[in-house]
N, C-alpha and C positions, 0 to 999 in steps of 0.2 A: 690704308683703315685698320688693318690689324695691331700694328706699333702704336697707331694713335690711341686706340682704345685704350691699349693697357698701360702705355706712361700717360693720359693726359692732355698731352703737352698740344698744342697747335703748332700747324705750318711744319709738320716734320715728314723731311725727307730721308728714305732709308733705301741705301744699296743692297744689289744683291748679295746674297750670302751673310749679312751682317746680324749680329745674335746678341740681343740687350738683355739677355739673361733673367733674373729674378726680377718685373720691373715694379715688385711691392716695394725692392731695396733701394729706389732708384727715383730722387727728387731731381723731374727735370722741367725746365723751363719752356719757352717757346722759340720759334724759329732756328732748330735745330737741322744739319743736313748732316748727315751720316751714310760715308761711304760701303765701298763693294768689303766685304770680308773685317768689317772691325768686330773686334768681339768684346763684352763687357761681364763681366765673371763676378757676382757679386756673391760674399757669402753671409748667410744669413746669422744673427747673432747665436752666441755667443763668441765667437769667431769674428765676426766682421758687421760693421754700421752701414748705413744707409749709403751712399752715393751722390752730392748732391751737382747735377749739372746743370746752370744758370743758361741763359736765355742768351740767342745768338752766337751758336759755336757751330764751328764746321771741324768736323772728323775726318780727315782723309782715307786717302781707302788703306786697309791691313793693322789701324791701330787695335791696339789690346790696353783694356784697361782690368785691371783686379782691386778688389778692396781689401784681400785677405794676403797672407803668405805662408809657406813652410816654417814652422818652428827647427829648430837647429841647434840649441844651446846647449841641449844634455848631450854630451859627447860620448854617454854611458847606452843611450839609445840610438839604434838607427833611426836615419831623419824620416821616413815614411812611418815611424811609428810616434813623431812625438805631435802631429797633430797642426793646428792652424791657429795665428793670431793675426791681429791686426792693428796699425795703428788707429790713434782716434786724433780728430779737430774739431773744435768747437766751434760753431758755425752758425751764427743769427740764433743762436739760442738752442742747438741743436747739434747731438753729436754727429759726427760723420767718418768715413771711412779716407774718403775722398773728396777734395771741391773745386771747380773749377767754375768759378765768379761768372762768367760773362762775358762776350765778347771776344772770343776767343779762336785760334785757328791751331788746330793739332797737325802736323804734317803724317804723309807717310809712316806707316811702319813706326811708329813714335809707341811707348810704352807708359802708360800710367799706371804704378803702385802704391798703392798702401800707403798712407802719411803723407800723399802731393798734394797744395794746395798751388793750385795756380791763376795767378791774380787778374783782376778785369781788365781786358785787351792785351793780355799775352798773346804769345805767339811761340808755340813749340815747335821745333824743327825737326825734319823727316828722320825716322830713324834714333830720336834723342828717349834716354828713360827719365824718366821724373819722379824723385823718391822722397822731394821732400819741397819747399817753398819759391814759390817762384812770382815777385813782386809783381804788381798790377802794370802792365803796358811794357814788357821785357819780350828780349828777343832770346831764347834761349835754345841751345841746340848741344849735342855731345851724351857720353854716358859717364858719368853721370851726367845728368842735364846739368847748365850753366851759362847764366847770362852771360850775353856777350854784347848788349846794346841795348837801347830803349827804343820804342816807337815813338817817332815826331809828333810835336801839338800841332793839335786841327787849326 
């Protein structure tokens, strides 16, 4: 009930130890399953932008989603002094840091970082690191995640 009130999502199942962060920065569809120890780290503007999690998504245990990243472009400063930034994705008239279109399965211990766009119906393999675009109905694995196949047609 706690997470349903905070996210507004219907049919939401959350595993033990999961933390969805600041839900005001989360646009979430219905019918979401979140496994144990899943963590969303959502950075507030001006660093980050909201995260879009479409309907009908399964997050296996240990998934880590981060909407921002440490800056490291200025070699004259220590990394810890450079702050944070995030990539942006325009989706349905809104700017997001991360977009999962829906009907996705995110495998155990996968990492989804700022700038990730996971198309409708795609599967992300266990331990994959997603930093860019995964087309709809793709199967992606590895570090960095790369498409190894597509889902068959119904």
